[in-house]
C-alpha positions, 0 to 999 in steps of 0.5 A, spaced: 468 522 514 473 521 508 478 527 506 482 528 500 489 527 501 492 527 509 486 525 513 489 523 520 484 519 523 480 516 517 481 514 510 484 517 504 479 519 498 483 520 491 481 519 484 483 512 481 488 513 475 487 506 473 483 500 476 486 499 483 484 492 487 483 492 494 489 491 498 494 494 494 498 499 495 498 506 490 502 512 489 500 519 487 501 522 480 503 528 477 495 530 477 493 532 484 489 528 487 490 522 483 493 515 485 496 509 481 498 503 483 505 503 486 511 500 483 517 496 486 521 504 486 514 507 487 513 511 494 506 508 497 501 513 500 495 509 502 492 502 501 486 501 497 480 499 501 476 496 496 476 496 488 476 502 485 475 503 478 479 507 473 476 515 474 472 513 480 474 515 487 475 511 492 477 510 499 485 508 501 488 506 508 493 510 511 500 507 511 500 507 519 499 502 524 497 495 522 494 494 516 492 488 510 495 488 504 497 483 498 503 480 497 509 475 499 513 475 505 514 471 512 512 473 518 517 477 521 520 479 514 521 486 513 517 488 506 517 493 501 512 495 494 513 491 489 511 492 482 503 493 481 502 495 488 503 488 491 508 487 498 515 483 497 520 481 502 526 485 502 532 481 499 535 481 506 529 480 510 532 481 517 535 487 514 531 495 513 533 498 507 530 506 505 524 502 502 522 498 508 515 500 509 514 495 515 514 488 517 510 482 515 506 479 522 503 474 518 505 470 512 502 469 505 504 467 498 500 472 493 495 473 498 493 477 504 497 479 509 498 483 515 503 488 515 506 493 521 508 500 518 514 503 520 
C-alpha cells in the first residue's frame, strides 16, 4: 500500500509539481504533499519510481538502503544531489560532507547507477 508522505515499508506517494523522469531525486515544496526535482542545494526525500507528469500523483522510493538513481559517479565515490534531480560525485570523492546522501556501488556517466544510502 502506498501512502502520501512517510511510509516505513513501501513507496511514498506525492503530487508532482513539474514533470519528473524515472530515477531522479525529488524534494518537497512549500505546498503540502508536492515534490519537484531536487537541485544541487536541495534535500532529496525520494527517488521517482517511474515518470510522473506534472499535476499527477506518482510513486517515489524511500532514500534508504540500496537504490537505483540517475547520475555520474565511479564505484566507491561518495555522492550528493546535483542539478535537476541527478546524483553526482562529491568534489572529494573519498570524503563525506554534510551533503552526502550515499556511496556509489556501481559506475555510470549520465546513466543509471546503484547507490547505498547513508
